[in-house]
C-alpha positions, 0 to 999 in steps of 0.5 A: 342723433344718439344719445346714452340715458345719462346723456340725455339726462345730463343735457335735458335742460340744454335741449329744445322741443324738437331734439327730444323729439328726434331723439324719441323718433331714434329710439331713446326712451327717455326723450319721452320723459323729458318730453312728459317732464316739461309739458305734464304741467301745463297740458293739464293746466290748460285742460281745468282751465278750460273744464275746471276739474281735476278729473276730466282735466286728468284723462286729457292730460293722460288722453294728449300724453298718449296720443304723443306716444302714438304719434310724434311721427306724424310731427314734420316740425312745420310749426313748433312743438308747442303749438302743436301740443297746444292743439292736440290739447285743445283740441282733447279738450273739445272732445271732453266737452262733446262727451259731456254734452247731456242726453236728455233735454235740459227743458224737459219735465221730471217724472215723479214716484206717482206718476206725474210729472214735474218743471226741471229747475236748472241750478244756475253754475255761471260764479256769483261773487262768493265763488270770486272769493277764491284765486282758483274759482275766480281762475277758471271764472275768467278762462270760462268767458274766453269763448266770447273772446275771437279766436287770435285773442283766445289763443294768445291770452292761453298761451302767455297765461296757461303753458306760460310763453315769452311774447317772442315766444308767442309772435314765434309760435303763431307767426306775427310782429312781436306788437301783434302779440302785444296788442292782441294781449292787451284787446283780450284784457279788456274783454274780459276785464268787460265782461266781468264787468257785465255779469258784476252788475248782473249780480248785484241786478238781482239781489 
């Protein structure tokens, strides 16, 4: 299937992801631009929610679309395209987190100018009540708790609230029943609420 640039732009809203992939592989440059427009915000939001740093999120987003340009031919349609790009984004985030890891022990003493050493004091980066007054900060805090959830629940939360997929789309992408999606999401939300309450109790105890 080959369309001119004008034809692709005119019917963009009617093309699904797989059709855009096919157009790209057939040599139409407009297709990748449309994929970029369709997924840029979703990829960036997912990266930012996991990393909490706009610069890192931008780097991850750039890397994701660079990988798409280089390896879109490897997409076999065995899963939905949105699931494929979601997986690529998560892998890119994981790579970014690995690069962030410090090369020195956080427990090691710090050397002073006069040759002595002093105990390293690390700032507690856990979110306090003041951070939760900002909706964006609170959202990042909640997403920081996702690693505490089982992978199946975490995936549903990310697909629903970051990738903005409908319940039916999530069910189709994960290959599960609609009721299973809702059940996993409800359990995930309940678990996140419990974790938030736990942290509130801890914060109150130290005040």
